[in-house]
C-alpha positions as CSV (number, residue, x, y, z in Angstrom):
1,M,160.8,40.9,80.4
2,S,158.4,43.8,80.5
3,N,157.8,45.6,83.8
4,P,154.5,44.6,85.4
5,T,151.7,47.2,85.3
6,P,151.6,49.2,88.5
7,P,148.7,48.6,90.8
8,V,145.8,50.9,90.2
9,G,145.4,51.7,93.9
10,G,148.9,52.9,94.3
11,P,151.4,51.7,96.9
12,G,150.0,50.1,99.9
13,L,146.5,49.6,98.4
14,P,145.0,46.5,96.9
15,E,145.0,46.4,93.1
16,T,141.2,46.2,93.0
17,Q,140.7,49.3,95.0
18,M,140.1,52.4,92.9
19,L,141.1,55.9,93.9
20,V,137.5,57.1,94.1
21,P,136.4,59.4,97.0
22,D,134.0,57.8,99.5
23,T,131.4,60.4,98.7
24,V,130.9,62.2,95.4
25,P,130.4,65.9,95.9
26,A,126.9,66.9,94.9
27,P,126.4,69.5,92.2
28,A,125.9,73.0,93.3
29,P,122.3,73.4,94.3
30,E,120.0,75.4,92.2
31,R,119.1,78.7,93.5
32,E,115.9,78.3,95.5
33,G,112.9,79.0,93.3
34,K,114.9,79.3,90.1
35,K,114.9,75.8,88.7
36,P,113.6,76.2,85.2
37,K,110.9,73.8,83.9
38,G,111.9,71.2,81.3
39,G,115.6,71.6,82.1
40,K,115.9,74.8,80.0
41,P,118.2,77.6,81.2
42,A,116.4,80.5,82.9
43,S,116.0,83.6,80.8
44,L,116.6,87.1,82.2
45,W,112.9,87.7,82.6
46,T,112.3,84.4,84.4
47,D,115.3,85.0,86.6
48,A,114.1,88.5,87.4
49,W,110.6,87.3,88.2
50,Y,111.8,84.8,90.7
51,D,114.0,87.4,92.3
52,L,111.1,89.9,92.5
53,R,108.9,87.4,94.3
54,R,111.3,87.5,97.2
55,R,111.5,91.2,97.5
56,P,109.1,92.7,100.1
57,M,109.3,96.1,98.5
58,F,108.0,94.7,95.3
59,I,105.2,92.8,96.9
60,I,104.0,95.8,99.0
61,S,104.1,98.1,96.0
62,M,102.2,95.6,93.8
63,V,99.5,95.2,96.4
64,I,99.0,99.0,96.6
65,I,99.0,99.3,92.8
66,L,96.5,96.5,92.3
67,I,94.2,98.1,94.9
68,L,94.5,101.5,93.0
69,L,93.8,99.8,89.7
70,V,90.7,98.1,91.0
71,M,89.7,101.4,92.6
72,S,90.0,103.2,89.2
73,L,88.2,100.5,87.2
74,W,85.4,99.7,89.7
75,P,85.1,102.6,92.2
76,S,81.7,101.3,93.2
77,L,83.4,98.4,95.0
78,F,84.9,101.0,97.4
79,S,82.1,103.5,97.5
80,A,78.4,103.0,97.3
81,I,78.1,106.5,95.9
82,D,77.8,106.7,92.1
83,P,79.9,109.2,90.2
84,Y,76.9,111.6,89.7
85,N,76.4,111.8,93.4
86,A,80.1,112.2,93.9
87,R,79.8,115.5,92.0
88,T,76.7,116.5,93.9
89,C,77.4,119.1,96.6
90,D,75.4,120.6,99.4
91,L,76.7,124.0,100.6
92,S,74.8,123.7,103.9
93,T,77.1,120.8,104.9
94,A,80.4,122.4,103.8
95,R,83.5,121.5,105.8
96,Q,81.7,119.0,108.0
97,G,83.9,116.4,109.7
98,P,83.8,112.6,109.2
99,S,80.5,110.9,109.9
100,P,79.1,107.4,109.3
101,G,77.8,108.3,105.9
102,H,80.8,110.4,104.9
103,L,84.0,108.8,106.1
104,F,86.3,111.6,105.1
105,G,83.9,114.4,105.7
106,R,82.8,117.1,103.2
107,D,84.9,119.7,101.4
108,N,84.4,123.5,101.0
109,L,81.5,123.0,98.6
110,G,79.8,120.3,100.7
111,C,81.0,117.4,98.4
112,D,81.7,114.0,99.9
113,V,85.5,113.8,100.2
114,F,85.6,110.0,100.3
115,A,83.6,109.6,97.1
116,R,85.6,112.2,95.2
117,T,88.9,110.7,96.4
118,I,87.8,107.2,95.2
119,Y,86.6,108.5,91.8
120,G,89.6,110.8,91.4
121,A,91.9,107.9,91.2
122,R,90.6,107.0,87.8
123,N,91.7,110.2,86.0
124,S,95.0,110.3,87.8
125,I,95.9,106.8,86.9
126,V,94.6,106.9,83.4
127,I,96.7,110.0,82.7
128,G,99.8,108.4,84.2
129,V,99.3,105.1,82.3
130,F,98.6,106.6,78.9
131,T,101.4,109.2,79.2
132,T,103.8,106.4,80.1
133,L,102.7,104.3,77.1
134,M,103.0,107.3,74.7
135,T,106.4,108.4,75.9
136,T,107.7,104.8,75.9
137,I,106.5,104.1,72.4
138,I,107.8,107.4,70.9
139,G,111.1,107.6,72.8
140,G,111.7,103.9,72.4
141,L,111.1,103.9,68.7
142,L,113.2,106.9,68.0
143,G,115.9,105.6,70.3
144,I,116.2,102.2,68.6
145,I,116.4,103.8,65.2
146,A,119.0,106.4,66.2
147,G,121.1,103.9,68.1
148,F,121.0,101.3,65.2
149,R,121.5,103.7,62.3
150,G,124.1,106.0,63.9
151,G,125.7,108.7,61.7
152,V,123.5,111.6,60.6
153,V,120.3,110.0,61.9
154,D,121.7,109.6,65.4
155,T,123.3,113.1,65.5
156,L,120.0,114.8,64.3
157,A,117.9,112.9,66.8
158,S,120.3,113.6,69.6
159,R,120.3,117.3,68.9
160,V,116.5,117.5,68.8
161,T,116.4,115.6,72.1
162,E,118.7,118.1,73.7
163,I,116.4,120.9,72.7
164,F,113.5,119.2,74.6
165,F,115.8,118.5,77.5
166,A,116.5,122.2,77.8
167,I,112.8,122.9,78.5
168,P,111.8,122.5,82.2
169,S,109.2,119.7,82.2
170,I,106.6,121.3,84.5
171,L,107.0,124.8,83.0
172,G,106.8,123.4,79.4
173,A,103.7,121.3,80.2
174,L,102.1,124.3,82.0
175,L,102.7,126.4,78.9
176,I,101.2,123.8,76.5
177,A,98.2,123.1,78.7
178,A,97.5,126.8,79.2
179,T,97.9,127.6,75.5
180,F,95.4,125.0,74.4
181,R,93.1,125.1,77.4
182,G,89.4,124.9,76.4
183,R,90.2,123.7,72.9
184,A,90.4,120.0,73.8
185,N,89.4,117.6,76.5
186,S,91.4,118.5,79.6
187,I,92.5,114.9,80.3
188,L,93.7,114.4,76.7
189,L,95.4,117.8,76.8
190,V,97.4,116.8,80.0
191,I,98.5,113.5,78.4
192,V,99.7,115.4,75.2
193,A,101.5,118.1,77.3
194,L,103.3,115.5,79.4
195,T,104.1,113.3,76.5
196,V,105.7,116.1,74.4
197,L,108.3,116.7,77.2
198,G,108.6,113.2,78.6
199,W,109.8,111.1,75.7
200,P,113.5,112.4,75.5
201,M,114.5,110.4,78.7
202,V,113.2,107.2,77.2
203,F,115.0,108.0,73.9
204,R,118.3,108.3,75.7
205,I,117.9,105.1,77.6
206,M,116.9,103.1,74.6
207,R,119.6,104.6,72.4
208,A,122.4,103.8,74.9
209,A,121.1,100.2,75.3
210,V,120.9,99.7,71.5
211,I,124.4,101.1,70.9
212,T,125.8,98.6,73.5
213,A,123.8,95.7,72.2
214,K,124.4,96.1,68.4
215,S,128.1,95.2,68.7
216,Q,127.3,91.8,70.3
217,D,127.9,88.5,68.5
218,F,124.2,87.7,68.0
219,V,123.7,90.9,66.0
220,V,126.8,90.1,63.9
221,A,125.5,86.6,63.3
222,A,122.1,88.0,62.3
223,R,123.8,90.3,59.7
224,A,125.8,87.4,58.4
225,L,122.7,85.3,57.9
226,G,121.2,88.2,55.8
227,A,118.7,89.6,58.3
228,G,117.3,93.0,57.4
229,A,117.5,96.1,59.4
230,G,113.9,95.8,60.6
231,R,114.4,92.2,61.8
232,I,117.6,93.0,63.6
233,M,116.1,96.0,65.4
234,F,112.8,94.5,66.5
235,R,113.6,90.8,66.7
236,H,117.1,91.0,68.2
237,L,117.9,94.4,69.6
238,L,114.6,95.4,71.1
239,P,114.2,92.4,73.5
240,N,117.8,92.8,74.6
241,S,117.5,96.6,75.2
242,L,114.1,96.7,76.8
243,A,115.0,96.0,80.5
244,P,116.3,99.6,81.3
245,V,113.4,101.1,79.5
246,I,110.9,99.1,81.6
247,V,112.5,100.4,84.7
248,V,112.4,104.0,83.6
249,A,108.8,103.7,82.4
250,T,107.7,102.2,85.8
251,I,109.3,105.1,87.7
252,N,108.0,107.7,85.2
253,L,104.4,106.4,85.7
254,G,104.5,107.7,89.3
255,T,106.2,110.9,88.2
256,F,103.5,111.6,85.5
257,I,100.8,111.1,88.1
258,A,102.5,113.7,90.3
259,A,102.9,116.0,87.3
260,E,99.2,115.8,86.5
261,A,98.4,116.7,90.1
262,A,100.7,119.7,89.8
263,L,99.1,120.9,86.6
264,S,95.6,120.4,88.0
265,F,96.6,122.3,91.2
266,L,97.8,125.2,89.0
267,G,94.5,125.3,87.2
268,V,95.6,124.1,83.7
269,G,95.2,120.3,84.2
270,V,92.0,118.4,84.8
271,Q,89.0,120.7,84.8
272,S,85.7,120.4,86.7
273,P,83.3,118.5,86.5
274,D,86.1,115.9,86.1
275,I,87.6,114.8,89.4
276,S,91.3,114.7,90.1
277,W,93.4,114.6,93.3
278,G,95.3,117.7,92.2
279,L,92.0,119.5,91.6
280,M,90.7,118.5,95.0
281,I,93.9,119.7,96.7
282,A,93.6,123.1,94.9
283,D,90.0,123.5,96.0
284,A,90.8,122.7,99.6
285,R,93.9,124.8,100.1
286,N,92.1,128.1,100.8
287,R,90.4,126.7,103.9
288,F,93.1,124.3,105.0
289,L,93.3,125.7,108.5
290,E,89.6,125.5,109.1
291,A,89.1,122.1,107.4
292,P,92.3,120.2,106.8
293,L,90.8,116.8,105.9
294,P,89.6,117.7,102.4
295,L,93.2,118.4,101.5
296,V,94.9,115.7,103.6
297,F,93.1,112.7,102.2
298,P,93.7,113.3,98.4
299,A,97.3,114.3,99.2
300,V,97.9,111.1,101.1
301,F,96.4,109.0,98.3
302,L,98.5,110.9,95.7
303,S,101.7,110.4,97.8
304,V,101.1,106.7,98.3
305,T,100.4,106.1,94.6
306,V,103.6,107.9,93.5
307,L,105.6,106.1,96.2
308,A,104.2,102.7,95.1
309,F,105.3,103.1,91.5
310,I,108.7,104.4,92.5
311,M,109.2,101.4,94.9
312,M,108.2,99.0,92.1
313,G,110.6,100.7,89.7
314,D,113.4,100.4,92.1
315,A,112.7,96.7,92.8
316,V,112.5,96.0,89.0
317,R,115.8,97.8,88.4
318,D,117.5,95.7,91.1
319,A,116.1,92.5,89.7
320,L,117.0,93.2,86.1
321,D,120.5,94.5,86.8
322,P,122.8,91.6,87.8
323,K,125.4,94.0,89.2
324,L,123.0,95.0,92.0
325,R,122.3,91.5,93.2
């Protein structure tokens, strides 16, 4: 005779009772705010966005940056004074303190400090944004080509980059701006001077990211499927190497705004009748002890702007780098 089948429930339990826990443990809860739509797995950028939304530093910096962007695009929303009157000065009212019609007072030439501070944001931010775009495009393009090709192309590009790294940024930009001063628009000249010396950092970041990514399985699979070099670089490598470049570009934007102010302060940046925070600080420095407000207000706006972009860059870096979470 064959042995009877042992009871399912084990010794001491009825045969009909299954060994099933009273309660089934629930699956691990989704991280709050991170549940993707349609059941699809969250991408790096979606995950970073949800992480950024919970960072007070990012929210504060974004609010400041949005205000500055609106101020640069539509300064009339903040000041009822049109740009022509912002450049109109009355020497008889020079260095007057704040008054109902002039919230920040007047500078050494009798110009309204509030109106000039508002309209000065446009040139400073335009220079910072366009310089960042140019350095990111040039440095990113050269970096992805050098990192992907390797060999002689990588060696040559790296040696040229080291030459530019050996030139002090402010000193080199000062030399370029002073050499071509008066031969081109002052705003365009500042953008070119800062771009010439600003792209090597982006090049190095992009090159390092591409060298790391090109050995991954998705690149090997793309090669096996017959994808060309251009498709591999811009369809596969670029999206997976862009995160560190975005972080550096965000921080560089604030740095370029500060560099423009330094060049304008030294007299080779934005030139009058254009308005710039650095130019305002330079004009007010000689009479600072008698009238400090014409220097203090543009300096505060400049500092807050640079700090906002650096804060946003730090928040984006923390969100895009899983090791820092």
